[in-house]
C-alpha positions in Angstrom: 26.2 -20.7 2.2 23.3 -19.2 0.5 21.3 -16.9 2.9 17.4 -17.1 2.9 15.4 -13.7 2.4 12.5 -13.6 4.6 9.1 -11.6 4.4 9.3 -9.5 7.8 6.8 -9.3 10.2 6.6 -5.8 10.9 3.8 -5.9 13.6 1.9 -8.4 15.9 -1.1 -8.4 13.5 0.5 -8.3 10.3 0.2 -11.7 8.2 0.9 -10.6 4.6 3.0 -8.0 2.6 2.8 -6.7 -0.3 5.9 -6.7 -2.7 5.8 -3.2 -4.0 9.3 -3.2 -5.8 12.9 -4.8 -5.9 16.1 -2.8 -5.8 18.2 -5.3 -7.1 17.9 -7.9 -10.1 19.4 -11.6 -9.8 22.5 -11.1 -10.3 23.3 -8.5 -9.2 25.9 -7.7 -6.0 24.7 -6.4 -2.5 26.5 -4.4 0.5 25.1 -5.2 4.0 22.7 -2.1 4.3 21.5 -1.5 1.2 17.9 -1.2 0.3 17.3 -4.8 -1.6 13.1 -4.6 -1.9 9.9 -2.5 -0.8 6.8 -3.6 1.1 3.7 -2.3 2.1 1.3 -3.3 5.3 -1.2 -1.6 7.3 -0.9 1.5 4.6 2.9 2.0 5.4 5.9 1.5 2.6 9.2 0.2 4.1 12.5 -0.4 2.6 14.0 -3.5 3.9 17.7 -3.6 4.3 20.3 -6.6 3.2 21.4 -8.0 6.2 23.8 -10.2 4.4 26.4 -9.0 1.4 26.8 -11.1 -1.6 25.0 -11.7 -5.1 21.0 -11.9 -5.2 20.7 -15.4 -6.5 17.3 -15.9 -6.6 13.7 -13.9 -6.3 10.5 -16.0 -6.0 7.8 -12.9 -6.1 7.4 -10.1 -8.4 5.8 -6.6 -7.8 2.3 -6.6 -6.5 2.6 -10.3 -4.8 1.2 -10.6 -1.5 3.3 -12.9 0.7 3.0 -14.5 4.0 5.4 -13.4 6.9 8.4 -15.3 7.2 8.2 -16.9 3.7 11.1 -17.4 2.1 11.4 -14.6 -1.1 14.5 -15.2 -2.2 18.5 -16.0 -1.4 21.8 -14.0 -1.0 24.8 -16.0 -1.5 28.5 -15.9 -3.4 27.8 -16.4 -7.6 27.2 -19.8 -8.8 25.6 -21.4 -5.6 22.6 -23.5 -6.2 19.4 -22.4 -4.6 15.6 -23.8 -5.2 13.8 -23.3 -8.1 10.8 -22.4 -6.5 10.0 -20.6 -2.5 10.6 -23.5 0.4 7.9 -21.7 1.8 7.7 -20.6 5.4 10.4 -21.6 7.7 9.9 -21.8 11.4 13.7 -21.3 12.0 16.9 -20.5 10.9 18.1 -24.4 11.3 15.0 -25.6 9.0 15.8 -22.7 6.2 19.6 -23.8 6.2 18.3 -27.4 5.8 16.7 -26.6 2.9 19.7 -24.5 1.3 22.3 -27.7 2.2 19.6 -30.0 0.4 19.8 -28.1 -2.4 23.6 -27.6 -2.7 24.1 -31.3 -2.0 25.6 -33.0 -4.8 23.4 -35.0 -7.6 23.9 -38.8 -7.5 25.4 -40.5 -10.5 22.9 -41.6 -13.5 23.5 -43.4 -16.6 24.4 -41.4 -19.5 21.1 -41.0 -21.4 18.8 -42.0 -18.7 15.7 -40.2 -17.9 16.0 -37.7 -14.9 12.6 -37.8 -12.8 12.2 -37.4 -9.2 9.2 -38.1 -6.7 8.3 -34.4 -7.4 7.3 -35.7 -10.8 9.5 -32.5 -12.3 9.5 -32.9 -16.4 11.3 -36.0 -18.1 14.2 -34.3 -19.6 18.2 -35.5 -20.1 20.9 -34.0 -18.2 21.8 -32.0 -21.4 18.4 -30.8 -21.6 18.2 -29.6 -17.9 21.3 -27.9 -18.6 20.3 -25.8 -21.7 17.2 -24.9 -20.4 18.5 -23.5 -17.0 21.1 -21.3 -18.6 18.3 -20.0 -21.1 15.9 -19.8 -18.1 13.4 -21.9 -19.8 10.5 -23.7 -18.2 10.8 -27.5 -18.9 7.3 -27.5 -17.9 6.4 -25.4 -21.1 8.6 -27.5 -23.8 7.0 -30.6 -25.3 9.6 -33.9 -25.3 9.9 -35.5 -28.6 12.0 -38.6 -26.6 10.7 -41.7 -25.3 7.7 -40.9 -23.3 7.6 -37.5 -23.8 11.3 -37.1 -22.5 12.6 -33.4 -23.4 15.9 -33.8 -25.3 18.6 -31.1 -26.0 17.1 -30.4 -29.4 13.9 -29.7 -28.5 15.6 -27.0 -26.2 17.5 -25.9 -29.5 14.4 -25.3 -31.2 12.6 -23.2 -28.7 15.6 -20.6 -28.7 15.9 -20.7 -32.5 12.3 -20.3 -32.5 12.3 -17.3 -30.1 15.4 -15.9 -32.1 13.5 -16.1 -35.2 10.5 -13.6 -33.8 11.3 -9.8 -34.6 11.9 -8.3 -31.1 8.6 -6.5 -30.0 7.6 -5.1 -26.3 4.7 -7.4 -24.5 2.3 -4.6 -25.2 3.1 -4.4 -28.6 2.8 -8.3 -29.2 -0.4 -7.9 -27.6 -2.2 -5.3 -29.4 -0.6 -7.1 -32.9 -2.5 -10.1 -32.0 -5.6 -8.5 -31.3 -5.7 -6.5 -34.7 -4.0 -9.6 -36.5 -0.9 -7.6 -37.5 2.4 -9.5 -38.8 5.0 -8.5 -36.6 7.7 -9.2 -39.4 6.1 -6.5 -41.9 7.1 -3.7 -39.3 10.2 -2.0 -38.5 10.7 -1.3 -34.7 12.0 2.5 -33.7 12.8 1.2 -30.3 16.0 0.2 -28.8 17.8 -2.3 -31.0 15.1 -2.0 -33.3 12.6 -3.7 -30.7 9.0 -3.2 -32.2 7.1 -0.8 -29.7 3.3 0.2 -29.3 4.0 3.2 -31.1 4.8 1.0 -34.3 2.1 -1.4 -34.3 -0.9 0.9 -33.9 -0.6 2.5 -37.5 -0.3 -0.9 -39.2 -3.8 -1.9 -37.3 -7.1 -1.8 -39.0 -8.5 1.9 -38.6 -10.8 2.2 -35.9 -14.3 3.5 -37.0 -14.4 7.2 -36.4 -17.6 7.3 -34.4 -16.2 4.1 -31.9 -16.0 4.9 -28.4 -12.2 5.2 -27.1 -11.0 2.1 -25.6 -11.3 1.8 -21.9 -8.3 2.5 -19.6 -7.0 0.2 -17.2 -4.6 0.0 -14.6 -3.7 -2.8 -12.2 -5.0 -2.1 -8.7 -1.4 -0.9 -6.5 -0.6 -3.0 -3.4 -1.4 0.0 -1.3 -4.9 0.6 -3.4 -5.6 -3.4 -2.7 -5.3 -2.7 1.3 -7.2 0.3 1.4 -10.0 -0.9 -0.6 -10.2 -4.2 1.8 -10.0 -2.2 4.9 -12.6 0.1 3.9 -14.8 -3.0 2.6 -14.5 -4.6 5.7 -15.4 -1.2 7.6 -18.6 -0.5 5.9 -19.9 -4.3 5.8 -19.3 -5.1 9.6 -19.7 -1.8 11.4 -23.4 -0.5 11.1 -22.7 3.4 9.9 -24.7 5.9 11.5 -24.2 10.0 10.4 -24.8 12.8 12.4 -24.1 16.5 11.0 -24.1 19.9 12.4 -23.1 23.4 11.3 -20.7 25.1 13.6 -20.4 28.8 13.1 -16.4 29.7 12.6 -16.5 33.2 13.5 -14.5 33.0 16.7 -12.4 30.2 15.4 -11.3 32.8 12.9 -10.7 35.3 15.4 -8.4 32.6 17.6 -6.2 31.7 14.3 -5.8 35.0 13.3 -4.4 36.2 17.1 -2.4 33.0 17.6 -1.1 33.2 13.7 1.6 35.1 14.3 2.4 33.9 17.4 2.7 30.1 16.3 4.6 31.1 13.2 7.4 32.9 15.2 7.7 30.0 17.6 7.5 27.2 15.0 8.0 28.7 11.5 5.0 27.1 10.5 1.1 28.6 9.8 -1.6 27.6 12.3 -4.1 25.8 10.4 -8.1 25.2 11.2 -7.0 21.6 11.4 -5.0 22.1 14.5 -8.0 23.8 16.1 -10.2 20.8 15.1 -7.9 18.2 16.5 -7.4 20.0 19.9 -11.3 20.9 20.0 -12.1 17.0 19.2 -9.6 15.8 21.7 -11.0 18.0 24.1 -14.9 16.9 23.5 -13.5 13.2 23.5 -12.3 13.3 27.4 -15.8 14.7 28.1 -17.7 12.0 26.1 -15.2 8.9 26.4 -17.7 6.6 25.2 -16.9 7.7 21.8 -12.9 7.4 22.2 -13.1 3.8 22.1 -12.8 0.9 20.2 -14.3 -2.6 19.7 -11.8 -5.2 20.3 -14.0 -9.0 20.1 -16.8 -8.7 22.2 -15.6 -6.0 24.1 -15.8 -1.9 24.0 -12.6 -0.6 25.0 -13.0 3.0 26.5 -9.3 4.4 25.9 -7.7 6.4 28.9 -5.5 8.6 26.4 -6.8 10.3 23.3 -4.4 9.4 20.1 -5.9 11.2 16.8 -5.6 9.7 13.3 -5.4 12.8 10.3 -6.4 11.1 7.3 -4.0 12.3 4.6 -4.4 12.0 0.8 -1.3 10.7 -0.9 -0.1 9.3 -4.7 -2.3 6.6 -5.3 -3.9 6.4 -1.8 -4.6 7.4 1.7 -3.0 7.2 4.8 -3.9 7.8 8.4 -0.6 9.0 10.5 -1.4 9.5 14.2 -0.8 12.5 16.9 0.0 10.6 20.1 -1.3 12.4 23.4 -3.1 15.4 21.8 -4.9 16.8 25.0 -1.4 17.3 26.6 -0.1 19.6 23.6 -0.7 23.2 22.7 -1.6 24.6 19.5 1.9 25.2 18.7 3.1 21.6 19.3 -0.1 20.3 17.4 1.2 22.5 14.5 4.4 21.0 14.5 3.0 17.6 14.5 0.4 17.6 11.9 2.8 19.2 9.2 5.5 16.8 10.3 3.3 13.6 10.0 1.4 15.1 6.8 5.0 15.5 5.1 6.2 12.4 5.8 3.3 10.4 4.9 3.2 12.1 1.1 7.3 11.6 1.0 6.3 8.1 2.3 8.6 8.4 4.8 6.4 7.6 8.4 7.5 5.2 10.5 5.7 2.3 12.0 4.9 3.8 15.1 3.5 6.6 13.4 0.6 4.8 12.0 -0.7 2.7 14.9 -3.0 3.5 18.3 -5.3 5.8 17.0 -8.5 6.1 19.1 -10.4 8.8 16.6 -10.0 10.2 13.1 -10.4 13.5 11.3 -11.0 13.6 7.8 -10.8 16.9 6.3 -12.0 17.8 2.8 -12.3 21.4 3.4 -9.7 22.5 0.7 -12.5 21.1 -1.9 -15.9 22.5 -2.5 -17.2 20.0 -0.1 -20.2 21.2 2.4 -21.1 17.2 4.0 -20.0 13.6 3.2 -19.9 10.4 5.1 -16.2 9.0 6.2 -16.1 5.3 6.8 -15.1 4.6 10.1 -11.3 3.7 10.5 -11.5 0.1 12.6 -10.9 -0.9 15.2 -12.3 2.8 16.3 -16.2 3.6 16.9 -15.9 7.3 15.1 -14.6 9.7 12.4 -15.2 13.3 12.2 -15.8 14.5 8.3 -14.8 18.2 8.1 -16.5 20.2 4.9 -15.3 23.5 4.0 -16.2 27.0 5.7 -18.5 29.0 3.5 -20.0 32.5 4.5 -23.7 31.8 4.8 -26.8 34.5 5.8 -27.6 32.6 9.2 -30.2 34.4 12.1 -28.3 35.7 15.1 -30.8 37.3 17.6 -33.2 37.8 15.5 -31.7 39.5 12.5 -30.0 37.9 9.1 -25.8 38.1 9.4 -23.5 36.6 7.2 -21.5 34.4 8.9 -18.5 32.0 8.0 -20.2 28.5 8.2 -18.7 24.6 8.3 -20.6 21.4 8.5 -19.3 18.6 10.6 -20.1 14.7 9.8 -19.9 12.4 12.6 -20.2 8.5 11.4 -20.2 6.5 14.5 -20.5 2.4 14.9 -23.8 2.1 16.4 -22.7 -1.1 17.8 -20.7 0.4 20.2 -22.2 3.8 20.1 -26.2 5.0 20.6 -27.5 8.1 18.9 -27.9 10.1 22.2 -23.9 10.0 23.2 -22.6 10.0 19.3 -25.3 13.7 19.3 -24.4 14.9 22.8 -20.4 14.3 21.3 -20.9 16.6 18.2 -22.8 19.3 20.1 -19.9 19.4 22.4 -17.6 20.0 19.9 -20.0 22.6 17.8 -19.7 24.9 21.4 -16.2 24.5 21.8 -15.7 25.4 18.3 -18.1 28.5 18.7 -16.3 29.0 22.0 -12.3 28.1 20.8 -10.8 30.4 23.7 -11.5 27.8 26.4 -8.8 25.9 24.7 -6.3 27.9 25.9 -7.6 28.1 29.9 
């Protein structure tokens, strides 16, 4: 019996998953444990393995489709097994899903030869021979005009569609689109693609020459599944949370001294180089412990001050942004934080983060110090109430004890949710963080 393939529910809050790719095509065989498809939810990509062996009989959804959890997205079974033409929907139990398969596999009732085939779902009227030929050639009956009584689709209608398709030159969808827009006759073009298929580069020379002064056409690309999730989350945060941003300049002289002192020690222990990011993570955790109102989340009509400090670290990845989480930061030294930060950063860029590494953060740091950026307004990673933006370290003239000196200065930008935190507590937290960074050796005590 054919087995259903469901959109998995990976967390208690997951409602939909975005289908990123299928690793198998219909008709291909599958072994238990083989990657079957990839989905994304809550900024994480997950490869889903097959729980049954057999043949991929049906795929109901395509790349970038958003599918509710527990929705049937396909079937695995023995070659030739019959399955529904469209997804039966969300199954509440294995029994109901199995019942749907059994119904589809039931023997059809006999009908008189030449009689119309119709049912309560108002499927297109067609003869059995027409249905069989359409199914073999993967044609949709609803798109074919029937020449029989009452518009019934007959075998000759299917044959006419197939012959018309064979008479058309082979061309890629993009080549056909360009040819239609430029009114180019594809029958006059020799294809340079595989088996003589006409491709984009074959059509462009035959199109009417564009004006020399015409502006280049804009480039368009479909928004990826990850980009959609990011855009929705950022828009929700920006529109629901009243953002206020405070900035302060930090003298990083002593942080540079601390890093220079610990660099060979940490590298000897871990094989990794201590960066300013790990110092910022440690200093932020110390400040959050002293100002718990910033280490908080909004849950419904409650403000929850967390008893632990889990810091999210924004990481740029191809096509988007992920925020993996470093847990229990106050309990870890700079060597351990260096290992954790480097590991989750690499796993994020390699798209190998585990679901647990993307949840539970109580505060987020977004570091753009590697770019020529001094200050910016980061958007809060909800349900958190604050996020820290970090700019570059730059030598600037500053007044020190009445004298002008050149010091390495860095700007911190704290965005906070004014529903949960007022200006004074946020300013006190940022001031505390500035003092810790300007006297960082207290982090070693």
